[in-house]
C-alpha positions as CSV (number, residue, x, y, z in Angstrom):
1,M,-3.7,-19.6,-24.1
2,A,-1.3,-16.8,-25.2
3,N,2.2,-16.4,-23.0
4,L,1.7,-14.2,-20.2
5,K,3.5,-10.9,-20.7
6,I,6.1,-9.8,-18.0
7,G,7.8,-6.4,-17.5
8,F,10.6,-5.7,-14.8
9,I,11.1,-2.0,-13.4
10,G,14.2,-2.1,-11.6
11,C,16.9,-4.5,-12.5
12,G,19.4,-4.3,-9.5
13,G,20.4,-6.5,-7.1
14,I,16.9,-8.3,-6.1
15,A,15.7,-8.7,-9.6
16,N,18.5,-10.8,-10.8
17,Q,19.2,-12.7,-7.6
18,K,15.3,-13.5,-7.4
19,H,12.9,-12.5,-10.0
20,F,14.5,-13.3,-13.3
21,P,15.9,-16.6,-12.4
22,G,12.1,-17.5,-11.0
23,M,10.4,-16.3,-13.8
24,V,12.4,-17.4,-16.5
25,Q,11.8,-21.1,-15.4
26,E,7.8,-20.8,-15.5
27,E,6.1,-22.3,-18.7
28,G,3.6,-19.6,-20.6
29,V,5.4,-16.6,-19.1
30,D,7.5,-14.2,-21.8
31,L,9.6,-12.0,-20.2
32,V,9.3,-8.9,-22.4
33,A,10.3,-5.5,-21.2
34,F,13.2,-4.3,-18.5
35,C,13.4,-0.9,-17.2
36,D,16.1,0.6,-15.3
37,I,17.4,4.2,-14.9
38,I,20.9,3.0,-15.6
39,E,20.0,1.7,-19.2
40,E,22.7,-0.6,-19.1
41,R,20.8,-2.7,-16.7
42,A,18.4,-3.1,-18.7
43,I,19.9,-4.0,-21.6
44,K,22.0,-6.9,-19.6
45,A,18.9,-8.4,-18.4
46,A,16.7,-8.2,-21.5
47,K,19.8,-10.2,-23.2
48,E,20.1,-13.0,-20.5
49,Y,16.3,-13.2,-19.5
50,G,14.0,-12.1,-22.4
51,T,12.5,-12.7,-25.3
52,P,14.5,-12.1,-28.6
53,D,12.3,-8.7,-28.9
54,A,12.6,-7.7,-25.5
55,K,12.2,-3.9,-25.1
56,V,14.4,-1.9,-23.2
57,Y,13.4,1.3,-21.2
58,T,14.7,4.0,-18.3
59,D,11.0,5.5,-18.1
60,Y,8.7,3.0,-16.3
61,R,6.0,5.3,-17.9
62,E,6.6,4.2,-21.2
63,L,6.6,0.6,-20.2
64,L,3.4,0.7,-19.1
65,A,2.1,2.4,-21.9
66,D,2.3,-1.3,-23.7
67,P,-1.2,-2.4,-24.1
68,T,0.2,-6.0,-24.1
69,I,2.4,-6.5,-21.2
70,D,0.4,-8.3,-18.6
71,A,1.8,-7.8,-15.0
72,V,5.0,-6.1,-13.9
73,H,7.4,-6.5,-11.4
74,V,8.2,-3.7,-9.0
75,L,11.9,-3.5,-8.2
76,T,12.8,-0.6,-6.9
77,P,13.9,1.1,-4.0
78,N,10.9,1.1,-1.2
79,V,9.9,4.9,-1.3
80,L,9.3,4.4,-5.0
81,H,7.0,1.5,-4.4
82,C,3.8,3.3,-4.1
83,E,4.2,5.3,-7.1
84,I,4.9,3.2,-9.6
85,T,2.6,0.3,-8.2
86,V,-0.3,2.8,-8.6
87,A,0.6,3.8,-11.8
88,A,1.0,0.3,-12.9
89,L,-2.5,-0.8,-11.5
90,E,-4.1,2.3,-13.2
91,A,-3.0,1.1,-16.5
92,G,-4.3,-2.3,-16.0
93,K,-1.5,-4.1,-15.2
94,N,-1.2,-7.3,-12.5
95,V,1.8,-6.2,-10.1
96,L,4.2,-7.7,-8.0
97,C,5.9,-5.6,-5.6
98,E,9.0,-6.2,-3.8
99,K,9.0,-6.0,-0.4
100,P,8.3,-4.0,1.9
101,M,4.9,-2.9,0.5
102,A,5.4,0.6,1.0
103,A,7.8,2.9,3.2
104,T,4.7,4.0,5.2
105,T,0.9,3.4,5.8
106,E,-0.2,6.1,3.6
107,D,1.4,4.7,0.7
108,A,0.4,1.6,1.4
109,Q,-3.5,2.6,1.3
110,K,-3.0,4.1,-1.8
111,M,-1.7,1.2,-3.1
112,L,-4.7,-1.0,-1.7
113,D,-7.0,1.6,-3.0
114,A,-5.4,1.6,-6.5
115,R,-5.8,-2.4,-6.8
116,D,-9.5,-2.1,-5.7
117,R,-10.2,0.5,-8.1
118,S,-8.7,-1.5,-11.0
119,G,-9.4,-4.8,-10.0
120,K,-6.4,-6.3,-10.8
121,L,-4.2,-8.4,-8.6
122,L,-1.1,-6.9,-6.2
123,T,1.0,-9.6,-4.2
124,I,4.1,-8.4,-2.1
125,G,7.6,-10.4,-2.5
126,Y,8.0,-12.1,1.0
127,Q,9.6,-15.3,-0.4
128,Y,10.4,-16.4,2.9
129,R,7.3,-18.0,3.5
130,H,8.4,-20.4,0.7
131,F,11.5,-21.6,2.4
132,H,11.2,-25.0,3.9
133,E,11.1,-24.8,7.6
134,N,9.0,-22.0,7.4
135,A,6.3,-23.7,5.2
136,I,6.8,-26.8,8.0
137,A,6.5,-24.4,10.9
138,K,3.0,-23.1,9.2
139,K,1.9,-26.7,8.6
140,V,2.5,-27.4,12.2
141,V,0.6,-24.5,13.5
142,E,-2.2,-25.3,10.9
143,D,-2.2,-28.9,12.5
144,G,-2.9,-27.9,15.9
145,W,0.5,-28.7,17.5
146,L,0.2,-25.0,19.2
147,G,-3.0,-24.7,20.3
148,D,-4.0,-21.0,21.2
149,I,-0.4,-18.9,20.4
150,Y,0.0,-16.2,23.0
151,Y,3.3,-15.0,22.7
152,A,5.6,-14.8,19.8
153,E,9.4,-13.4,18.9
154,A,10.2,-12.1,15.3
155,S,14.2,-11.3,14.7
156,L,16.4,-11.1,12.1
157,I,19.8,-10.7,13.7
158,R,23.0,-9.7,12.1
159,R,25.6,-8.8,14.2
160,R,27.3,-7.1,11.4
161,G,25.9,-6.9,8.1
162,V,25.2,-3.7,6.7
163,P,24.8,-3.9,3.0
164,T,27.0,-1.4,1.0
165,W,25.4,-2.0,-2.0
166,G,22.5,-0.4,-3.9
167,V,20.8,2.4,-1.5
168,F,20.0,0.9,1.4
169,P,21.5,3.3,4.0
170,N,19.9,6.2,2.0
171,K,16.7,7.2,3.9
172,A,15.4,9.2,1.6
173,L,15.1,6.2,-1.0
174,Q,14.7,3.1,1.6
175,G,12.7,4.9,4.3
176,G,14.7,3.2,7.0
177,G,17.3,0.5,7.5
178,P,17.0,-2.9,8.7
179,L,13.4,-3.1,10.4
180,I,12.2,-2.4,7.0
181,D,14.3,-4.2,5.1
182,I,14.9,-7.8,7.1
183,G,13.0,-6.7,10.1
184,T,9.6,-6.8,7.4
185,H,10.5,-10.7,6.4
186,A,10.7,-11.8,10.3
187,L,7.3,-10.1,10.7
188,D,5.4,-11.1,7.9
189,L,6.4,-14.7,8.9
190,T,5.6,-14.6,12.2
191,L,1.6,-13.0,11.3
192,W,1.7,-15.6,8.7
193,M,2.3,-18.5,11.1
194,M,-0.1,-17.0,13.6
195,N,-2.8,-16.2,11.0
196,N,-3.2,-12.9,13.6
197,Y,-3.5,-9.7,11.5
198,D,-5.8,-8.1,14.5
199,V,-3.4,-5.2,16.0
200,D,-4.1,-3.0,19.1
201,Y,-1.2,-1.1,19.4
202,V,2.5,-0.9,18.8
203,T,5.6,0.7,20.5
204,G,9.1,0.3,20.0
205,S,12.5,2.1,19.3
206,S,15.2,2.4,16.7
207,F,19.3,2.8,17.4
208,T,21.8,4.4,15.5
209,K,24.7,3.7,17.3
210,L,27.2,1.8,15.7
211,G,26.5,2.8,11.6
212,T,27.6,6.4,12.1
213,T,30.5,5.8,14.8
214,L,32.4,2.6,14.0
215,K,35.3,3.8,11.4
216,P,35.8,0.7,8.6
217,E,38.9,-0.7,10.5
218,E,36.7,-0.9,13.6
219,Q,33.9,-2.6,11.9
220,G,34.6,-6.1,11.8
221,Q,32.1,-6.2,8.9
222,E,31.0,-8.8,6.9
223,N,27.7,-8.7,4.9
224,H,25.3,-11.2,4.7
225,M,26.9,-12.4,1.5
226,G,30.4,-13.5,3.2
227,E,32.2,-11.0,2.3
228,P,34.1,-8.3,3.7
229,D,32.7,-4.8,2.8
230,P,32.9,-1.7,5.2
231,W,30.4,0.7,5.3
232,D,30.7,4.9,5.4
233,P,30.2,6.2,8.5
234,D,29.8,9.6,7.1
235,T,26.5,8.5,4.5
236,Y,25.1,6.3,6.6
237,Q,21.5,7.5,7.3
238,V,19.3,4.7,8.5
239,E,19.2,2.8,12.2
240,D,21.4,0.2,12.6
241,S,18.9,-1.6,14.9
242,A,15.4,-1.5,16.1
243,M,13.1,-3.2,18.5
244,G,9.0,-3.5,18.6
245,F,6.5,-4.5,20.7
246,I,3.5,-5.6,19.2
247,K,-0.1,-6.1,21.1
248,M,-2.6,-8.1,19.2
249,K,-6.5,-7.3,20.3
250,N,-6.8,-11.2,21.2
251,G,-4.3,-10.4,24.0
252,A,-1.0,-12.2,22.2
253,T,1.8,-10.5,22.0
254,I,5.2,-10.0,19.4
255,N,8.6,-8.8,20.4
256,L,10.4,-7.9,16.6
257,R,14.0,-7.6,16.4
258,A,16.1,-6.3,13.9
259,S,19.7,-5.5,13.2
260,W,22.6,-5.0,10.3
261,A,25.1,-3.9,13.6
262,L,24.6,-5.0,17.0
263,N,27.0,-6.3,20.0
264,M,24.9,-9.4,20.2
265,A,26.9,-12.8,19.8
266,T,23.9,-14.9,19.4
267,N,21.8,-15.1,15.9
268,P,18.2,-16.6,17.3
269,G,15.8,-17.8,14.6
270,M,13.4,-15.5,12.5
271,V,10.5,-17.0,14.4
272,L,9.7,-18.1,18.0
273,L,6.0,-19.3,19.0
274,C,4.5,-20.2,22.2
275,G,1.1,-21.9,22.6
276,T,-1.2,-23.7,24.8
277,K,-0.3,-27.0,23.8
278,G,3.8,-26.3,22.5
279,G,6.0,-24.1,21.1
280,L,8.3,-23.9,18.2
281,D,11.0,-21.9,17.0
282,T,12.9,-21.9,13.3
283,Y,16.7,-22.2,13.8
284,N,19.4,-23.4,11.8
285,N,17.0,-24.2,8.8
286,E,15.4,-26.4,11.1
287,V,11.7,-26.4,13.0
288,R,12.3,-27.1,17.0
289,L,8.6,-28.5,18.6
290,N,8.9,-28.1,22.1
291,H,5.8,-30.3,23.6
292,V,5.0,-32.7,26.2
293,I,5.2,-36.6,25.2
294,A,3.9,-38.9,27.7
295,G,4.3,-36.4,30.4
296,Q,7.6,-35.7,29.6
297,Q,9.0,-32.5,27.7
298,A,10.7,-33.2,24.4
299,I,12.2,-31.6,21.7
300,T,10.8,-32.8,18.0
301,M,13.1,-31.7,15.0
302,V,11.3,-31.3,12.4
303,G,13.2,-29.3,9.7
304,H,15.8,-30.4,6.8
305,K,17.6,-33.0,8.7
306,V,14.5,-34.5,10.2
307,Q,11.1,-35.0,9.1
308,P,9.4,-37.3,11.6
309,Y,5.6,-36.7,11.2
310,L,5.9,-34.9,8.0
311,P,7.1,-37.4,5.3
312,G,5.3,-36.5,2.6
313,F,6.3,-32.8,2.6
314,S,9.3,-32.3,0.3
315,V,11.3,-29.3,-0.6
316,G,10.7,-29.0,-3.8
317,K,11.6,-25.9,-5.8
318,P,13.6,-23.0,-4.1
319,P,11.9,-20.5,-2.9
320,R,12.1,-17.9,-5.5
321,S,10.8,-20.5,-7.9
322,K,8.2,-21.1,-6.2
323,E,6.8,-17.1,-5.7
324,A,7.1,-17.0,-9.4
325,M,5.4,-20.5,-9.3
326,Y,2.5,-19.2,-7.2
327,W,2.1,-15.9,-9.0
328,V,2.0,-17.6,-12.7
329,K,-0.7,-19.7,-11.4
330,A,-2.7,-17.1,-9.8
331,L,-2.2,-14.8,-13.1
332,K,-3.4,-17.5,-15.4
333,G,-6.6,-17.9,-12.4
334,E,-5.4,-21.3,-11.7
335,G,-4.6,-20.6,-7.7
336,E,-4.7,-17.9,-5.0
337,L,-2.1,-15.1,-4.3
338,F,-0.2,-16.6,-1.3
339,V,1.1,-13.2,0.0
340,T,-2.3,-11.0,-0.2
341,A,-1.8,-7.2,-0.1
342,D,-3.9,-6.9,2.9
343,Q,-1.5,-9.0,4.9
344,A,1.5,-7.1,3.6
345,F,-0.3,-3.5,4.6
346,V,-0.6,-5.0,8.5
347,V,3.1,-5.4,8.3
348,T,3.9,-2.4,6.2
349,K,1.4,-0.3,9.2
350,I,3.4,-1.9,11.8
351,L,6.6,-1.1,10.9
352,D,5.8,2.4,10.7
353,S,4.3,2.6,13.7
354,I,7.4,1.5,15.1
355,Y,9.1,4.1,13.5
356,K,6.6,6.7,14.7
357,A,6.5,5.6,18.8
358,D,10.3,5.9,18.4
359,R,9.9,9.8,17.1
360,T,7.4,10.3,19.5
361,G,7.9,8.4,22.5
362,K,4.1,7.1,22.7
363,P,2.6,3.9,21.9
364,V,0.8,3.9,18.4
365,F,-2.9,2.3,18.8
366,F,-4.7,0.9,15.9
367,D,-8.5,1.2,14.7
């Protein structure tokens, strides 16, 4: 079988942090095309990760015109995901699009429609599913330790963690701030662990209280890479925190919280689940199972440090490599997509609905 030929549209931070290092490790894969509006980025990526004859582009349409390319990774700002993904699918390419699926429900639907018309594969880059503690938590749920899950919290809180590289504070290109950037991960994990995508209605609020008011010397900024990097309040265009309330059709409820800047002293785990038999949360790279043993309340640690009842669950590859591994297996017809576009569509629709509810002051009901 000939090697799969992969192209990349967008050669910025996420491409270099996750996609290039992950895909270059996979056997039977050639990284043959690199596109970026800044040509130097594409040239650098091609030299570091590409085949000797890898091609460089500044126009993604030229890359998509190559009939030998089997799949592309769409690694651009959020608002461009739909346009490029639809074009790639219609050009006969399988697509891994970086999260979130799209900036709006309407764009996400266009991507689903293009997938269905083309018959090609479409997946979304929610690599947090592959983090060890999250895979463990999913197995705990599947093994029935929680029973019927009726309450959940999805949180990704940064007290001061505004990303100042790329175009993150640019609303026109990103579509929003921490809710669409990192809240999307917490929500994806929570829905996936619950295995519940049937939404009744959504409401919520977003706030721009600190992003446009705090001067650099007032920020106390530390980005999530651990290096101080103050943001410019004059060019900050998105929310700095957002909260949503999601009511599922079976009565379960989810509270969603996301922030880049919030005066909150604690940083909760990304997922908290409460069920009829037990509960769990993911905190400090561990899973804490809250249940009853011999009539007594107990907390069992089931994460990186202690694995009392899942001794066969090995850490294995890092998350970026696992994402690449599952994607390549699906491309080869050896496995299913780990993240489906239909699941990602629900995440985008919820996030979009929180923004709409904030603008209108009214809940958004799903069909």
